[in-house]
Every structure is written in C-alpha cells, then in structure tokens.
C-alpha positions as CSV (number, residue, x, y, z in Angstrom):
1,M,117.8,82.1,74.2
2,I,116.1,84.7,76.3
3,T,117.6,88.1,75.8
4,Q,117.7,91.2,78.1
5,N,115.5,93.0,75.6
6,Q,112.8,90.4,76.1
7,I,113.0,90.8,79.9
8,A,113.0,94.6,79.6
9,D,109.9,94.4,77.3
10,A,108.0,92.4,80.0
11,F,109.0,94.9,82.7
12,G,108.0,97.7,80.3
13,R,104.5,96.4,79.7
14,A,103.9,96.1,83.5
15,T,105.3,99.6,84.0
16,T,103.1,101.0,81.3
17,D,100.0,99.4,82.8
18,F,100.9,100.7,86.3
19,S,101.7,104.2,85.0
20,S,98.3,104.4,83.3
21,S,96.4,103.0,86.2
22,A,93.6,105.0,87.8
23,A,95.1,104.7,91.2
24,L,98.5,106.1,90.2
25,Q,97.1,108.9,88.0
26,K,94.8,109.9,90.9
27,L,97.9,110.2,93.2
28,L,100.0,112.1,90.6
29,S,97.2,114.6,89.9
30,G,96.8,115.5,93.5
31,K,93.3,114.1,93.9
32,S,94.0,111.3,96.4
33,T,92.6,111.8,99.9
34,P,94.9,112.0,102.9
35,D,93.9,108.5,103.9
36,E,94.7,107.2,100.4
37,V,98.1,108.9,100.4
38,R,98.8,107.5,103.9
39,E,97.9,104.0,102.7
40,F,100.1,104.3,99.6
41,I,103.1,105.3,101.8
42,S,102.3,102.4,104.1
43,N,102.3,100.0,101.2
44,V,105.6,101.3,99.8
45,C,107.1,100.8,103.3
46,R,105.6,97.3,103.8
47,T,106.9,96.3,100.4
48,H,110.5,97.5,100.7
49,L,111.4,97.7,104.4
50,L,113.0,94.3,104.4
51,S,114.2,94.3,100.8
52,S,117.8,93.6,101.9
53,H,116.7,90.2,103.2
54,I,115.2,89.3,99.8
55,V,118.3,90.5,98.0
56,A,120.5,88.4,100.3
57,F,118.4,85.4,99.4
58,L,118.9,86.1,95.7
59,Y,122.6,86.6,96.2
60,A,122.9,83.0,97.5
61,S,121.2,81.7,94.4
62,L,123.7,83.1,91.9
63,P,127.3,82.0,92.5
64,T,128.8,83.6,89.4
65,K,130.5,86.9,88.5
66,A,127.1,88.5,88.2
67,S,126.6,87.9,92.0
68,E,128.9,90.9,92.5
69,L,126.1,93.1,91.1
70,V,123.7,91.6,93.6
71,K,126.2,92.0,96.4
72,E,126.7,95.7,95.5
73,N,122.9,96.2,95.6
74,L,122.7,94.4,98.9
75,L,125.4,96.5,100.5
76,E,123.6,99.7,99.3
77,E,120.3,98.4,100.7
78,M,122.0,97.9,104.1
79,G,123.7,101.3,104.0
80,H,127.2,100.0,103.6
81,S,128.0,101.9,100.4
82,E,130.2,105.1,100.7
83,G,128.2,107.8,102.5
84,G,125.1,105.7,102.3
85,K,122.2,105.2,104.7
86,A,120.2,101.9,105.0
87,H,117.2,102.1,102.6
88,S,115.0,100.8,105.5
89,A,116.0,103.9,107.5
90,L,115.1,106.1,104.5
91,L,111.7,104.5,104.3
92,L,111.1,105.2,108.0
93,E,112.1,108.8,107.4
94,L,109.5,108.8,104.6
95,A,106.9,107.5,107.0
96,K,107.8,110.0,109.7
97,G,107.8,112.9,107.2
98,S,104.3,111.8,106.1
99,G,103.0,112.1,109.6
100,F,103.4,108.6,111.0
101,N,104.0,108.5,114.7
102,D,106.2,106.0,116.7
103,K,103.3,103.6,117.1
104,D,102.5,103.7,113.4
105,I,106.2,103.0,112.6
106,E,106.2,100.0,114.9
107,R,103.1,98.7,113.2
108,L,104.7,99.1,109.7
109,I,107.8,97.2,110.8
110,H,105.6,94.4,112.2
111,E,103.5,94.3,109.1
112,S,106.6,94.1,106.8
113,Q,107.9,91.2,109.0
114,Q,104.5,89.5,108.7
115,Q,104.7,89.7,104.9
116,I,108.0,87.7,105.1
117,R,106.5,85.3,107.5
118,L,103.4,84.7,105.3
119,F,105.6,84.3,102.2
120,F,107.6,81.5,103.8
121,A,104.5,79.8,105.2
122,Q,102.6,79.6,101.8
123,K,102.6,76.6,99.6
124,I,105.2,76.7,96.9
125,T,103.6,77.1,93.5
126,F,106.8,76.1,91.6
127,P,108.2,72.6,91.4
128,T,111.9,73.6,92.1
129,L,113.7,76.2,94.1
130,K,115.4,77.6,91.0
131,D,112.0,78.3,89.6
132,L,110.9,80.0,92.7
133,C,114.1,82.1,92.9
134,L,113.6,83.2,89.3
135,S,110.1,84.4,90.1
136,I,111.3,86.3,93.1
137,M,114.2,87.8,91.1
138,L,111.9,88.9,88.3
139,E,109.6,90.7,90.7
140,T,112.4,92.2,92.7
141,E,114.3,93.5,89.6
142,S,111.1,94.7,88.0
143,F,110.7,97.2,90.9
144,E,114.1,98.6,90.1
145,F,112.9,99.0,86.5
146,L,109.7,100.7,87.5
147,L,111.2,103.0,90.1
148,S,113.9,104.2,87.8
149,R,111.1,105.4,85.5
150,C,108.4,106.6,88.0
151,S,110.1,107.7,91.2
152,S,110.6,111.3,90.2
153,Q,107.0,111.8,89.3
154,I,105.8,110.2,92.5
155,A,108.2,112.2,94.6
156,K,107.1,115.5,92.9
157,A,103.5,114.7,93.5
158,L,104.0,113.9,97.2
159,R,106.0,117.1,97.6
160,E,103.8,119.5,95.6
161,H,100.3,118.1,96.2
162,Y,100.6,116.5,99.6
163,K,103.2,118.7,101.2
164,I,105.5,115.9,102.2
165,P,108.9,117.6,103.0
166,Q,111.7,117.1,100.5
167,P,114.1,115.4,103.0
168,A,111.6,112.6,103.6
169,L,111.5,111.8,99.9
170,H,115.2,110.7,99.7
171,W,114.2,107.0,99.2
172,F,112.4,107.9,96.0
173,E,115.3,110.1,94.8
174,L,117.7,107.2,95.2
175,H,115.5,105.0,93.0
176,S,114.7,107.7,90.4
177,E,116.1,108.1,86.9
178,V,119.6,108.7,88.2
179,D,119.6,105.1,89.4
180,I,118.7,103.6,86.0
181,R,122.0,101.8,86.1
182,H,120.6,99.4,88.7
183,A,117.6,98.7,86.6
184,E,119.9,97.8,83.6
185,E,122.1,95.7,85.9
186,G,119.0,93.8,87.0
187,L,118.4,92.6,83.4
188,T,122.0,91.3,83.4
189,I,121.5,89.5,86.7
190,I,118.4,87.8,85.5
191,R,120.0,86.8,82.2
192,E,123.0,85.3,84.1
193,Y,120.7,83.5,86.5
194,V,118.8,81.9,83.6
195,S,122.0,80.8,82.0
196,F,123.6,79.5,85.2
197,H,120.6,77.4,86.1
198,Q,120.0,76.3,82.5
199,I,116.4,77.4,82.4
200,D,115.1,77.0,78.9
201,D,113.0,79.6,77.0
202,A,109.7,77.8,77.4
203,R,110.2,77.4,81.2
204,F,111.3,81.0,81.5
205,E,108.1,82.2,79.7
206,Q,105.9,80.1,82.0
207,I,107.5,81.5,85.1
208,L,107.4,85.1,83.7
209,K,103.7,84.7,82.9
210,A,102.9,83.3,86.4
211,T,104.8,86.1,88.1
212,F,103.1,88.8,86.1
213,A,99.7,87.2,85.9
214,K,98.6,90.3,87.9
215,N,100.4,93.6,87.9
216,V,102.9,93.2,90.6
217,F,103.2,97.0,91.1
218,L,99.5,97.5,91.7
219,K,99.4,94.4,93.9
220,R,102.1,95.9,96.2
221,Y,101.4,99.6,96.1
222,F,97.6,99.7,95.4
223,P,96.3,96.3,96.4
224,S,92.6,97.3,96.6
225,D,92.8,98.4,93.0
226,A,94.7,95.3,91.9
227,A,91.9,93.2,93.4
228,V,89.2,94.8,91.2
229,P,88.5,92.5,88.2
230,S,89.4,94.0,84.8
C-alpha cells in the first residue's frame, strides 16, 4: 500500500532537482537578466492564474471526507476564506509590481486560458479518467510541496536583487513555509484518492513515473531549461 512518505519522497526528489537547477540558482543569486525575471514571473502567473479551476476538477473526483480539504483549498484559491483575497488577484498584483502594464496583464490572462484550452484538446495519455485525475492531482499537490519549501527564497531574491516591492510578493508569502500545512494535507488527499479509486501500487508507480518523467517545476517555471536534454 502506497504511503504518504513514499509520495513525499517523490515530491522531495523533484524539489531537490529544481532547487539545484541552474535556472533557479541564477535567479536566487541575482544574476538573471530583467527579461529572464520577467519571463519567470510570466510563467508563474500562467501556471497558477486558473488554479482554482483545476482544484474544482479535483474536488469532483474525490467524494470522501478528504474532499473537505480540497474544498478548503478551493475556497482559499477563490478568496472566500476569512480576510482572504483570490490567489489570481494576488498573481496579477505580482505582475503589476514587476512592471507589467494592462496590455501585458491581458496577455497573461489569455495565455493562462489558452493553457487550459490546450490541455483539454490534447489526446489523453491515460486509459481511464481516474488515472488522469491522479496525474493532475500529483502535479497540483507537488507544487504545494515545492512552494512551501522554496517560496521564501524566491520572494527574498525578487525583493532584494530585482527590487520587486514587498506588497507584490504576497502570493509567494502565502505559499511559503508558513503554509506547509497545505503541503502535508496534499499528501493525505492523494493517499485518500488512491484508496477510494482502488489504484494498486504498481499502477500508482506507473502514473507517478509518467507524471514526473520531466521535472514538472522546471517545465512550468523555466520551460526553456526543461527542454534542454540532460
């Protein structure tokens, strides 16, 4: 039976690879060019602007007690938690604080919508919907894991090296080490999903391997680096 520790180990390996990548180290050390920083911010926004739609899809796939954890995450993404603001709005504040104008913002929104459109238009690489949902869940929750461990470093670099104002970095702060609870809950959600849909260990390992065949964090945040053969 797949354990939460096994899932955490897989996320940890991907996180370690990303953390040691040349692209991230260049950003953290203050050596990225203005265009590279701008592209990184664009990629973060493209990846996460419509996260609430993905979380809603996952909520529908898990009709158990664990779905309450997904529901809580969804409400926070949409800004319905107490005193909260929609995470999409925080990402747009990040973009504006990084120098993006209204036309740039409109383009980012369009590109994030296009990513969803392309996702639903592609051929499904898994034989069942439960397999596909597991792959999406693994990638989604892996970002919670990553950000709970790397967000503070990234925010500090953007503030100190690239002069992005502190208020614009609130999205990173929400996903930093103080939000590690969500990362831990993500492991519970995946474990519950596997149990509910009766996915055996061998099948889980196949889906995990396919999902992380390439580093998902590099693929989303530094796609040009992810495309370079190792």
